[in-house]
C-alpha positions in Angstrom: -45.1 16.9 -48.5 -47.4 16.3 -45.6 -46.4 14.7 -42.4 -48.2 11.5 -41.4 -49.1 12.5 -37.8 -49.2 16.3 -38.0 -52.5 18.2 -38.1 -52.8 20.9 -40.7 -54.8 24.1 -41.1 -55.5 26.3 -44.0 -53.1 28.9 -44.8 -54.0 32.6 -45.4 -51.1 32.6 -48.2 -52.6 31.8 -51.5 -49.7 29.7 -52.9 -49.3 27.7 -49.6 -52.4 25.7 -49.1 -51.9 24.3 -45.7 -49.5 24.7 -42.8 -49.1 22.6 -39.6 -51.6 23.7 -37.2 -49.2 24.6 -34.4 -47.6 27.2 -36.7 -48.5 30.9 -36.3 -48.7 33.2 -39.3 -47.0 36.5 -38.7 -45.5 39.3 -40.9 -41.7 39.1 -40.9 -41.6 42.9 -39.9 -43.4 42.1 -36.5 -40.8 39.5 -35.5 -37.6 41.8 -35.7 -36.9 44.9 -33.7 -34.8 47.8 -35.0 -31.6 48.2 -33.1 -30.3 51.6 -32.4 -27.0 50.8 -30.7 -24.4 53.4 -31.9 -20.6 53.0 -31.6 -20.3 55.8 -28.9 -19.2 53.8 -25.9 -15.5 54.3 -26.6 -14.8 50.7 -27.9 -12.8 50.4 -31.1 -14.7 47.8 -33.2 -13.9 46.4 -36.7 -15.7 47.7 -39.7 -17.9 45.2 -41.4 -18.8 44.7 -44.9 -21.9 43.2 -46.5 -21.7 41.3 -49.8 -24.5 39.6 -51.8 -22.1 36.6 -52.2 -20.4 36.3 -48.7 -22.9 37.9 -46.4 -21.4 39.8 -43.5 -17.7 39.7 -42.7 -14.9 41.8 -41.3 -13.9 44.4 -44.0 -10.4 43.9 -45.3 -8.3 47.1 -46.0 -5.4 47.3 -48.4 -3.8 49.9 -46.2 -4.1 50.5 -42.4 -4.5 54.3 -43.1 -7.9 53.5 -44.8 -9.3 52.4 -41.4 -11.6 54.8 -39.6 -10.5 56.2 -36.4 -12.8 56.0 -33.2 -13.9 59.5 -33.3 -14.8 59.1 -37.0 -17.0 56.0 -36.3 -19.0 57.2 -33.3 -22.3 57.6 -35.4 -21.8 54.2 -36.9 -24.1 51.3 -36.0 -23.0 48.2 -33.9 -23.7 44.7 -35.2 -23.7 41.8 -32.8 -23.8 38.1 -33.6 -27.1 37.0 -35.3 -28.3 40.6 -36.1 -30.0 41.1 -39.4 -28.2 43.8 -41.4 -29.7 45.5 -44.3 -28.1 48.1 -46.6 -31.3 49.8 -48.2 -29.2 51.2 -51.2 -28.0 47.7 -52.1 -31.0 45.6 -51.3 -31.8 45.1 -55.0 -28.5 43.4 -55.3 -28.6 41.3 -52.2 -27.4 43.8 -49.6 -28.8 41.9 -46.6 -27.4 39.3 -44.2 -27.3 37.9 -40.8 -24.0 38.3 -38.8 -22.3 35.0 -37.8 -19.2 36.3 -36.6 -18.5 36.2 -32.8 -17.2 39.7 -32.6 -19.0 43.1 -32.5 -18.5 45.2 -35.5 -19.8 48.3 -37.0 -21.5 49.4 -40.1 -22.4 52.8 -41.7 -25.3 54.7 -40.1 -27.2 54.3 -43.4 -27.5 50.5 -42.8 -30.5 49.2 -40.7 -29.7 46.6 -38.0 -32.4 44.4 -36.5 -32.5 42.1 -33.7 -33.8 38.7 -34.7 -36.5 36.9 -32.7 -34.9 34.0 -30.9 -37.3 31.7 -32.7 -35.4 32.1 -36.0 -32.6 30.0 -37.2 -30.1 32.7 -38.2 -28.4 30.7 -40.9 -31.7 29.8 -42.5 -32.9 33.4 -42.1 -29.6 34.6 -43.9 -29.9 32.2 -46.8 -33.7 32.8 -47.2 -33.5 36.6 -47.2 -30.5 36.6 -49.7 -32.1 34.1 -52.1 -32.7 35.0 -55.6 -36.5 34.8 -54.9 -36.4 37.3 -52.1 -34.0 39.7 -54.0 -36.5 39.7 -56.9 -39.3 40.4 -54.5 -37.2 43.4 -53.0 -37.1 44.7 -56.4 -40.9 45.0 -56.8 -40.9 47.5 -54.0 -38.0 49.8 -55.2 -38.9 53.5 -55.3 -36.2 55.5 -57.2 -32.8 54.2 -55.9 -33.8 52.6 -52.7 -36.5 50.5 -51.3 
């Protein structure tokens, strides 16, 4: 639906005819920065889990003995609030999300952590990237078991 007082310009995206003239078209990969913050600073952080249904949350353990010790988790990646977290092995099932929790946590070093550009609304980004349409698109680029 076009706004009454907004100027529009043609979009370079075939299915999107016009966009507001003050918008800039950029590929998503050029708007995020890979984070390489490791859990090697001596802080004990909670383990986070990533679910296609719930997004990112603090991992719940059935037994305390299942938790990782600090020395076992030094190679793990640190997740801060509003980081984009991607599990490449589970991306085809929606293994992607934005962290909304107010505490730092850690995930396996196999995950990819990205700092979102401040122009993004983190919740919108989370819902969009975990939507059915995006998950179907990820599946178009799968090579073997991973993207």
